[in-house]
Short mmCIF file of the C-alpha atoms (twelve columns), coordinates in Angstrom:
data_MODEL
# 
_entry.id   MODEL 
# 
loop_
_atom_site.group_PDB 
_atom_site.id 
_atom_site.type_symbol 
_atom_site.label_atom_id 
_atom_site.label_alt_id 
_atom_site.label_comp_id 
_atom_site.label_asym_id 
_atom_site.label_seq_id 
_atom_site.Cartn_x 
_atom_site.Cartn_y 
_atom_site.Cartn_z 
_atom_site.pdbx_PDB_model_num 
ATOM 1   C CA . MET A 1   70.418 121.685 165.791 1 
ATOM 2   C CA . LYS A 2   74.031 121.590 166.958 1 
ATOM 3   C CA . ARG A 3   76.459 123.158 164.523 1 
ATOM 4   C CA . LYS A 4   79.624 121.299 163.571 1 
ATOM 5   C CA . LYS A 5   82.888 123.205 163.845 1 
ATOM 6   C CA . VAL A 6   84.607 124.424 160.696 1 
ATOM 7   C CA . THR A 7   87.977 122.727 161.173 1 
ATOM 8   C CA . THR A 8   91.275 124.095 159.924 1 
ATOM 9   C CA . HIS A 9   91.272 121.335 157.283 1 
ATOM 10  C CA . PHE A 10  87.808 122.332 156.089 1 
ATOM 11  C CA . GLU A 11  88.686 126.033 156.115 1 
ATOM 12  C CA . ASN A 12  91.781 125.358 153.964 1 
ATOM 13  C CA . LEU A 13  89.652 123.315 151.571 1 
ATOM 14  C CA . LEU A 14  87.178 126.189 151.205 1 
ATOM 15  C CA . LYS A 15  90.002 128.682 150.624 1 
ATOM 16  C CA . SER A 16  91.403 126.385 147.922 1 
ATOM 17  C CA . ALA A 17  87.961 126.229 146.331 1 
ATOM 18  C CA . LYS A 18  87.819 130.035 146.335 1 
ATOM 19  C CA . ARG A 19  91.246 130.337 144.674 1 
ATOM 20  C CA . LEU A 20  90.126 127.920 141.958 1 
ATOM 21  C CA . ALA A 21  86.846 129.789 141.521 1 
ATOM 22  C CA . ASP A 22  88.707 133.082 141.160 1 
ATOM 23  C CA . LEU A 23  91.151 131.627 138.609 1 
ATOM 24  C CA . GLU A 24  88.403 130.037 136.511 1 
ATOM 25  C CA . LYS A 25  85.932 132.912 136.963 1 
ATOM 26  C CA . ALA A 26  83.392 130.446 138.353 1 
ATOM 27  C CA . ARG A 27  79.789 131.539 138.845 1 
ATOM 28  C CA . ALA A 28  79.576 130.040 142.335 1 
ATOM 29  C CA . ILE A 29  80.907 127.514 144.818 1 
ATOM 30  C CA . VAL A 30  78.387 124.748 145.497 1 
ATOM 31  C CA . LEU A 31  78.800 122.747 148.707 1 
ATOM 32  C CA . LEU A 32  77.053 119.391 149.163 1 
ATOM 33  C CA . CYS A 33  76.535 119.367 152.922 1 
ATOM 34  C CA . GLU A 34  75.918 116.462 155.322 1 
ATOM 35  C CA . ASP A 35  76.101 118.530 158.540 1 
ATOM 36  C CA . ALA A 36  75.071 121.928 159.842 1 
ATOM 37  C CA . PHE A 37  77.980 124.357 160.086 1 
ATOM 38  C CA . ASP A 38  78.421 128.049 160.693 1 
ATOM 39  C CA . PHE A 39  77.356 128.946 157.175 1 
ATOM 40  C CA . LYS A 40  77.826 132.660 157.850 1 
ATOM 41  C CA . LEU A 41  81.522 131.957 158.467 1 
ATOM 42  C CA . MET A 42  81.733 129.971 155.233 1 
ATOM 43  C CA . LYS A 43  80.142 132.850 153.333 1 
ATOM 44  C CA . LYS A 44  82.705 135.212 154.879 1 
ATOM 45  C CA . LEU A 45  85.618 132.922 153.921 1 
ATOM 46  C CA . LEU A 46  84.365 132.846 150.319 1 
ATOM 47  C CA . ARG A 47  83.647 136.548 150.092 1 
ATOM 48  C CA . GLY A 48  83.468 137.610 146.460 1 
ATOM 49  C CA . VAL A 49  82.237 134.219 145.254 1 
ATOM 50  C CA . PRO A 50  78.549 133.267 145.729 1 
ATOM 51  C CA . LEU A 51  78.004 130.236 147.963 1 
ATOM 52  C CA . LEU A 52  75.224 127.694 147.375 1 
ATOM 53  C CA . ILE A 53  74.548 124.910 149.895 1 
ATOM 54  C CA . ALA A 54  72.887 121.661 148.762 1 
ATOM 55  C CA . ALA A 55  71.327 119.588 151.534 1 
ATOM 56  C CA . GLU A 56  68.624 116.965 151.954 1 
ATOM 57  C CA . ASP A 57  68.267 117.040 155.762 1 
ATOM 58  C CA . PRO A 58  65.448 119.462 156.800 1 
ATOM 59  C CA . ASP A 59  67.380 120.670 159.856 1 
ATOM 60  C CA . ILE A 60  70.425 121.505 157.760 1 
ATOM 61  C CA . GLN A 61  68.186 123.265 155.247 1 
ATOM 62  C CA . LYS A 62  66.726 125.418 158.030 1 
ATOM 63  C CA . ALA A 63  70.222 126.289 159.263 1 
ATOM 64  C CA . VAL A 64  71.301 127.336 155.759 1 
ATOM 65  C CA . VAL A 65  68.277 129.613 155.346 1 
ATOM 66  C CA . ALA A 66  68.695 131.032 158.869 1 
ATOM 67  C CA . ASP A 67  72.283 132.025 158.041 1 
ATOM 68  C CA . GLY A 68  71.206 133.849 154.906 1 
ATOM 69  C CA . VAL A 69  72.888 131.449 152.463 1 
ATOM 70  C CA . GLN A 70  71.257 130.261 149.239 1 
ATOM 71  C CA . LEU A 71  69.825 126.746 149.594 1 
ATOM 72  C CA . ILE A 72  69.564 123.972 146.995 1 
ATOM 73  C CA . PRO A 73  67.007 121.554 148.511 1 
ATOM 74  C CA . LEU A 74  67.585 117.882 147.700 1 
ATOM 75  C CA . GLU A 75  65.289 114.896 148.081 1 
ATOM 76  C CA . ASP A 76  65.941 112.605 151.024 1 
ATOM 77  C CA . GLU A 77  66.551 109.281 149.344 1 
ATOM 78  C CA . PRO A 78  69.490 106.826 149.116 1 
ATOM 79  C CA . GLN A 79  71.775 107.864 146.267 1 
ATOM 80  C CA . THR A 80  75.382 107.555 145.206 1 
ATOM 81  C CA . ARG A 81  77.579 110.607 145.624 1 
ATOM 82  C CA . SER A 82  77.846 111.184 141.860 1 
ATOM 83  C CA . THR A 83  74.055 111.035 141.573 1 
ATOM 84  C CA . GLN A 84  73.677 113.555 144.392 1 
ATOM 85  C CA . VAL A 85  76.079 115.943 142.659 1 
ATOM 86  C CA . SER A 86  74.130 115.604 139.401 1 
ATOM 87  C CA . GLN A 87  70.868 116.154 141.259 1 
ATOM 88  C CA . MET A 88  72.077 119.300 143.023 1 
ATOM 89  C CA . LEU A 89  73.168 120.792 139.698 1 
ATOM 90  C CA . LEU A 90  69.846 119.976 138.005 1 
ATOM 91  C CA . VAL A 91  67.878 121.406 140.941 1 
ATOM 92  C CA . ALA A 92  70.003 124.573 140.965 1 
ATOM 93  C CA . ILE A 93  69.390 125.060 137.248 1 
ATOM 94  C CA . SER A 94  65.656 124.311 137.435 1 
ATOM 95  C CA . ASP A 95  65.372 126.806 140.341 1 
ATOM 96  C CA . GLU A 96  67.308 129.365 138.233 1 
ATOM 97  C CA . LEU A 97  70.120 129.630 140.760 1 
ATOM 98  C CA . LEU A 98  72.563 128.625 138.013 1 
ATOM 99  C CA . GLN A 99  72.492 128.786 134.236 1 
ATOM 100 C CA . SER A 100 73.268 125.864 131.947 1 
ATOM 101 C CA . GLY A 101 76.407 127.587 130.615 1 
ATOM 102 C CA . ASP A 102 77.947 128.417 134.002 1 
ATOM 103 C CA . VAL A 103 81.235 127.175 135.420 1 
ATOM 104 C CA . ILE A 104 81.049 126.206 139.091 1 
ATOM 105 C CA . VAL A 105 83.302 124.761 141.775 1 
ATOM 106 C CA . ALA A 106 81.724 121.870 143.695 1 
ATOM 107 C CA . VAL A 107 82.870 120.811 147.163 1 
ATOM 108 C CA . TYR A 108 81.739 117.483 148.608 1 
ATOM 109 C CA . SER A 109 82.900 114.287 150.322 1 
ATOM 110 C CA . SER A 110 84.056 111.344 148.217 1 
ATOM 111 C CA . TYR A 111 85.688 109.035 150.743 1 
ATOM 112 C CA . GLU A 112 84.260 109.814 154.163 1 
ATOM 113 C CA . LYS A 113 80.674 110.991 154.405 1 
ATOM 114 C CA . GLU A 114 81.334 113.326 157.326 1 
ATOM 115 C CA . VAL A 115 84.392 115.047 155.803 1 
ATOM 116 C CA . CYS A 116 84.460 117.220 152.694 1 
ATOM 117 C CA . ASP A 117 87.562 116.155 150.826 1 
ATOM 118 C CA . THR A 118 86.936 116.803 147.113 1 
ATOM 119 C CA . ILE A 119 86.921 119.897 144.909 1 
ATOM 120 C CA . SER A 120 85.642 119.647 141.334 1 
ATOM 121 C CA . LEU A 121 85.607 122.253 138.592 1 
ATOM 122 C CA . ILE A 122 82.432 121.655 136.587 1 
ATOM 123 C CA . HIS A 123 81.448 123.186 133.263 1 
ATOM 124 C CA . LEU A 124 77.682 122.809 133.371 1 
ATOM 125 C CA . ALA A 125 77.293 122.819 129.586 1 
ATOM 126 C CA . ASP A 126 79.551 119.759 129.365 1 
ATOM 127 C CA . GLN A 127 77.986 118.141 132.420 1 
ATOM 128 C CA . LEU A 128 74.456 118.488 131.062 1 
ATOM 129 C CA . ALA A 129 75.410 117.471 127.551 1 
ATOM 130 C CA . LYS A 130 76.850 114.243 128.902 1 
ATOM 131 C CA . LEU A 131 73.820 113.027 130.795 1 
ATOM 132 C CA . THR A 132 74.733 109.722 132.371 1 
ATOM 133 C CA . SER A 133 72.967 106.523 131.447 1 
ATOM 134 C CA . ARG A 134 71.332 106.594 134.864 1 
ATOM 135 C CA . ASP A 135 69.903 110.049 134.220 1 
ATOM 136 C CA . LEU A 136 68.434 108.867 130.931 1 
ATOM 137 C CA . GLN A 137 67.087 105.685 132.454 1 
ATOM 138 C CA . ARG A 138 65.515 107.673 135.278 1 
ATOM 139 C CA . LEU A 139 63.549 109.690 132.739 1 
ATOM 140 C CA . GLU A 140 62.753 106.486 130.872 1 
ATOM 141 C CA . THR A 141 61.029 104.737 133.775 1 
ATOM 142 C CA . GLN A 142 57.538 105.177 132.342 1 
ATOM 143 C CA . VAL A 143 58.311 106.097 128.738 1 
ATOM 144 C CA . PRO A 144 60.724 104.435 126.274 1 
ATOM 145 C CA . LEU A 145 63.761 106.578 125.615 1 
ATOM 146 C CA . GLU A 146 63.086 106.732 121.866 1 
ATOM 147 C CA . THR A 147 59.640 108.267 122.430 1 
ATOM 148 C CA . LEU A 148 60.884 110.660 125.099 1 
ATOM 149 C CA . ARG A 149 63.753 111.907 122.959 1 
ATOM 150 C CA . CYS A 150 61.427 112.496 120.029 1 
ATOM 151 C CA . VAL A 151 58.999 114.583 122.108 1 
ATOM 152 C CA . VAL A 152 61.754 116.553 123.877 1 
ATOM 153 C CA . ASP A 153 63.434 117.365 120.557 1 
ATOM 154 C CA . LEU A 154 60.101 118.561 119.155 1 
ATOM 155 C CA . ALA A 155 59.518 120.716 122.243 1 
ATOM 156 C CA . CYS A 156 62.992 122.245 121.833 1 
ATOM 157 C CA . GLU A 157 62.285 123.044 118.181 1 
ATOM 158 C CA . ILE A 158 59.041 124.773 119.124 1 
ATOM 159 C CA . GLY A 159 60.758 126.706 121.922 1 
ATOM 160 C CA . ARG A 160 63.566 127.778 119.613 1 
ATOM 161 C CA . GLU A 161 61.610 128.502 116.422 1 
ATOM 162 C CA . GLY A 162 58.122 129.485 117.581 1 
ATOM 163 C CA . ARG A 163 55.594 129.664 114.765 1 
ATOM 164 C CA . GLU A 164 55.109 132.283 112.082 1 
ATOM 165 C CA . GLY A 165 57.538 134.628 113.786 1 
ATOM 166 C CA . LYS A 166 55.811 134.398 117.165 1 
ATOM 167 C CA . SER A 167 56.890 132.613 120.327 1 
ATOM 168 C CA . VAL A 168 54.743 129.624 121.224 1 
ATOM 169 C CA . GLY A 169 54.114 127.861 124.517 1 
ATOM 170 C CA . THR A 170 52.699 124.360 124.656 1 
ATOM 171 C CA . LEU A 171 52.465 121.200 126.732 1 
ATOM 172 C CA . PHE A 172 53.048 117.511 125.981 1 
ATOM 173 C CA . VAL A 173 52.041 114.625 128.256 1 
ATOM 174 C CA . VAL A 174 53.741 111.332 127.416 1 
ATOM 175 C CA . GLY A 175 52.775 107.889 128.728 1 
ATOM 176 C CA . GLN A 176 49.829 106.691 130.838 1 
ATOM 177 C CA . HIS A 177 47.597 108.105 128.094 1 
ATOM 178 C CA . ARG A 178 44.372 106.404 129.204 1 
ATOM 179 C CA . LYS A 179 44.656 107.849 132.685 1 
ATOM 180 C CA . VAL A 180 45.653 111.246 131.290 1 
ATOM 181 C CA . MET A 181 42.624 111.236 128.981 1 
ATOM 182 C CA . SER A 182 40.361 110.438 131.942 1 
ATOM 183 C CA . LEU A 183 41.804 113.426 133.806 1 
ATOM 184 C CA . SER A 184 41.352 115.857 130.924 1 
ATOM 185 C CA . GLN A 185 38.632 117.095 128.630 1 
ATOM 186 C CA . GLU A 186 38.385 118.299 125.070 1 
ATOM 187 C CA . GLN A 187 39.034 122.025 124.870 1 
ATOM 188 C CA . VAL A 188 38.881 122.283 121.081 1 
ATOM 189 C CA . HIS A 189 37.842 119.843 118.385 1 
ATOM 190 C CA . ASP A 190 40.545 117.166 118.345 1 
ATOM 191 C CA . PRO A 191 42.441 117.483 115.034 1 
ATOM 192 C CA . PHE A 192 43.850 113.927 115.344 1 
ATOM 193 C CA . ARG A 193 40.499 112.189 115.730 1 
ATOM 194 C CA . GLY A 194 39.673 109.713 112.973 1 
ATOM 195 C CA . TYR A 195 43.223 109.204 111.721 1 
ATOM 196 C CA . SER A 196 44.857 105.778 111.686 1 
ATOM 197 C CA . ARG A 197 47.644 104.863 114.090 1 
ATOM 198 C CA . SER A 198 50.302 105.127 111.371 1 
ATOM 199 C CA . GLU A 199 49.137 108.676 110.638 1 
ATOM 200 C CA . ARG A 200 49.603 109.721 114.282 1 
ATOM 201 C CA . LEU A 201 53.166 108.520 114.941 1 
ATOM 202 C CA . ILE A 202 55.260 111.340 116.401 1 
ATOM 203 C CA . LYS A 203 58.396 110.068 114.674 1 
ATOM 204 C CA . SER A 204 56.775 110.947 111.327 1 
ATOM 205 C CA . PRO A 205 58.102 114.300 109.991 1 
ATOM 206 C CA . ARG A 206 54.624 115.094 108.666 1 
ATOM 207 C CA . VAL A 207 53.034 114.577 112.085 1 
ATOM 208 C CA . ARG A 208 55.741 116.654 113.765 1 
ATOM 209 C CA . GLU A 209 55.134 119.557 111.399 1 
ATOM 210 C CA . SER A 210 51.398 119.331 112.092 1 
ATOM 211 C CA . MET A 211 52.085 119.411 115.819 1 
ATOM 212 C CA . LYS A 212 54.226 122.520 115.438 1 
ATOM 213 C CA . GLU A 213 51.284 124.219 113.742 1 
ATOM 214 C CA . LEU A 214 48.790 122.944 116.328 1 
ATOM 215 C CA . ALA A 215 51.016 124.067 119.215 1 
ATOM 216 C CA . GLN A 216 49.393 127.477 118.812 1 
ATOM 217 C CA . ILE A 217 46.029 126.188 120.044 1 
ATOM 218 C CA . ASP A 218 45.187 125.984 123.736 1 
ATOM 219 C CA . GLY A 219 45.525 122.701 125.574 1 
ATOM 220 C CA . ALA A 220 47.915 119.783 125.809 1 
ATOM 221 C CA . PHE A 221 49.056 117.062 123.443 1 
ATOM 222 C CA . VAL A 222 48.540 113.561 124.844 1 
ATOM 223 C CA . ILE A 223 51.004 110.973 123.524 1 
ATOM 224 C CA . SER A 224 51.134 107.267 124.316 1 
ATOM 225 C CA . ALA A 225 54.336 105.588 125.469 1 
ATOM 226 C CA . ASP A 226 54.786 104.045 122.024 1 
ATOM 227 C CA . GLY A 227 54.795 107.462 120.360 1 
ATOM 228 C CA . VAL A 228 51.223 107.716 119.022 1 
ATOM 229 C CA . VAL A 229 49.508 111.106 119.349 1 
ATOM 230 C CA . GLN A 230 46.238 110.355 121.126 1 
ATOM 231 C CA . ALA A 231 44.796 113.860 121.228 1 
ATOM 232 C CA . ALA A 232 45.549 117.568 121.053 1 
ATOM 233 C CA . GLY A 233 43.936 120.575 122.696 1 
ATOM 234 C CA . ARG A 234 43.157 118.762 125.972 1 
ATOM 235 C CA . HIS A 235 42.373 120.714 129.131 1 
ATOM 236 C CA . LEU A 236 44.049 118.946 132.064 1 
ATOM 237 C CA . ARG A 237 42.003 118.590 135.248 1 
ATOM 238 C CA . ALA A 238 44.454 116.799 137.536 1 
ATOM 239 C CA . SER A 239 45.313 118.191 140.940 1 
ATOM 240 C CA . ALA A 240 48.037 117.078 143.309 1 
ATOM 241 C CA . ASP A 241 49.335 118.114 146.720 1 
ATOM 242 C CA . ASP A 242 52.872 118.951 147.829 1 
ATOM 243 C CA . ILE A 243 53.977 120.514 144.546 1 
ATOM 244 C CA . VAL A 244 56.441 123.395 144.719 1 
ATOM 245 C CA . LEU A 245 57.542 125.320 141.626 1 
ATOM 246 C CA . SER A 246 59.888 128.223 141.059 1 
ATOM 247 C CA . LYS A 247 58.402 131.701 141.148 1 
ATOM 248 C CA . GLY A 248 57.263 132.986 137.788 1 
ATOM 249 C CA . LEU A 249 56.056 129.672 136.373 1 
ATOM 250 C CA . GLY A 250 52.457 129.903 135.189 1 
ATOM 251 C CA . SER A 251 49.403 127.691 134.822 1 
ATOM 252 C CA . ARG A 252 50.922 125.577 132.020 1 
ATOM 253 C CA . HIS A 253 53.796 124.524 134.279 1 
ATOM 254 C CA . TRP A 254 51.487 123.854 137.220 1 
ATOM 255 C CA . ALA A 255 49.332 121.675 134.959 1 
ATOM 256 C CA . ALA A 256 52.456 119.831 133.791 1 
ATOM 257 C CA . ALA A 257 53.594 119.213 137.369 1 
ATOM 258 C CA . GLU A 258 50.154 118.087 138.560 1 
ATOM 259 C CA . ILE A 259 49.451 115.661 135.716 1 
ATOM 260 C CA . SER A 260 52.923 114.108 136.032 1 
ATOM 261 C CA . LYS A 261 52.357 113.453 139.728 1 
ATOM 262 C CA . ALA A 262 48.742 112.290 139.391 1 
ATOM 263 C CA . THR A 263 49.410 109.818 136.575 1 
ATOM 264 C CA . ASP A 264 53.138 108.894 136.558 1 
ATOM 265 C CA . ALA A 265 53.282 110.295 133.024 1 
ATOM 266 C CA . ILE A 266 56.134 112.551 131.936 1 
ATOM 267 C CA . SER A 267 55.120 116.042 130.911 1 
ATOM 268 C CA . ILE A 268 57.107 118.539 128.880 1 
ATOM 269 C CA . ALA A 269 56.227 122.223 129.009 1 
ATOM 270 C CA . VAL A 270 57.467 124.894 126.598 1 
ATOM 271 C CA . SER A 271 57.493 128.421 128.019 1 
ATOM 272 C CA . GLU A 272 55.911 130.967 125.695 1 
ATOM 273 C CA . SER A 273 57.914 133.857 127.139 1 
ATOM 274 C CA . THR A 274 61.388 132.305 127.006 1 
ATOM 275 C CA . GLY A 275 61.148 129.113 124.927 1 
ATOM 276 C CA . THR A 276 62.619 127.163 127.852 1 
ATOM 277 C CA . VAL A 277 61.669 123.481 127.913 1 
ATOM 278 C CA . ARG A 278 61.042 121.854 131.296 1 
ATOM 279 C CA . VAL A 279 60.599 118.118 131.785 1 
ATOM 280 C CA . PHE A 280 58.424 117.085 134.744 1 
ATOM 281 C CA . GLN A 281 58.335 113.741 136.517 1 
ATOM 282 C CA . ASN A 282 56.331 113.016 139.657 1 
ATOM 283 C CA . GLY A 283 55.480 116.694 140.079 1 
ATOM 284 C CA . ARG A 284 59.077 117.940 139.826 1 
ATOM 285 C CA . VAL A 285 61.246 119.580 137.206 1 
ATOM 286 C CA . VAL A 286 63.896 116.972 136.390 1 
ATOM 287 C CA . LEU A 287 65.443 118.688 133.389 1 
ATOM 288 C CA . ARG A 288 65.502 122.224 132.022 1 
ATOM 289 C CA . ILE A 289 66.655 122.998 128.495 1 
ATOM 290 C CA . GLU A 290 67.285 126.490 127.164 1 
ATOM 291 C CA . PRO A 291 66.074 127.048 123.574 1 
ATOM 292 C CA . MET A 292 69.420 128.098 122.088 1 
ATOM 293 C CA . ASP A 293 71.578 125.727 124.120 1 
ATOM 294 C CA . SER A 294 72.933 123.311 121.512 1 
ATOM 295 C CA . ASN A 295 74.945 121.604 124.255 1 
ATOM 296 C CA . MET A 296 71.747 120.221 125.702 1 
ATOM 297 C CA . LYS A 297 71.018 118.004 122.693 1 
ATOM 298 C CA . TRP A 298 70.460 114.393 123.643 1 
ATOM 299 C CA . THR A 299 73.552 112.251 123.185 1 
ATOM 300 C CA . ASP A 300 73.630 108.516 122.596 1 
ATOM 301 C CA . PHE A 301 75.554 106.292 124.953 1 
ATOM 302 C CA . GLU A 302 76.951 102.839 124.339 1 
ATOM 303 C CA . THR A 303 76.172 99.912  126.600 1 
ATOM 304 C CA . GLU A 304 78.676 97.588  124.920 1 
ATOM 305 C CA . PRO A 305 81.803 97.982  122.781 1 
ATOM 306 C CA . PRO A 306 81.249 98.869  119.104 1 
ATOM 307 C CA . GLU A 307 81.466 96.058  116.586 1 
ATOM 308 C CA . SER A 308 85.013 97.026  115.586 1 
ATOM 309 C CA . ALA A 309 86.197 96.615  119.176 1 
ATOM 310 C CA . LYS A 310 84.742 93.166  119.696 1 
ATOM 311 C CA . PRO A 311 87.095 90.179  119.443 1 
# 
């Protein structure tokens, strides 16, 4: 693939990004790239500040790797620039290239696709705390937001608190419950069997406390889109191709990725070793939440002016 020349304009932009990164003690400079450049030269210009390149084109990705620069692989699909920036940050965090509390400098094009013209200083804690309505709606495609928030909050509590002084890992699968049940089998006697619907609602504090206790047993919780716990202790038997996960993630995370791709459900895995919560959709990690990161709490957003502001 032919490499595009690093122009004087682009070189000055990168040097400005480095000065800002040095002043703000940024963790890295992240470049959203639409063309293949001499990435070794870029790395040299930014010496002292780690460089991450986000790209969706396979040829550009190969060029980044060939030049020994850290790659953030993006999906090749039509997206707005702001959505691409959000995606590259989420992917970098889920791949453990960045941490949710880092400060980074992002370089990308805002006005002309072929020319990088914008530098942004981004505090990831603030960025992730203020998930856009589109981000929330994207996670809500198969599951109502109210149900999803309830399950994610419960997963975070389990990751943060553990049980009886011990760390606990567990797995929730939300939505498409009939298909999920058909692709799983009972691993232990189901503790929710025989209870009425009202006694299995996840929004009930009593049910949530029971689930915290039951999180210690093997297997997954299966929850319907309307927030009813269908089963616990299920062994998932789904398998799916073309799934790639970060190194170090175990069988629970693979099961979460596979069932989310095979059924269009959303799965939420809690890591026993770290308490980290990962949300999977269509076989991919779409959100990672650290157990002690209060900034990652869900925040409400308004779709219309409050009553006091209406005429």
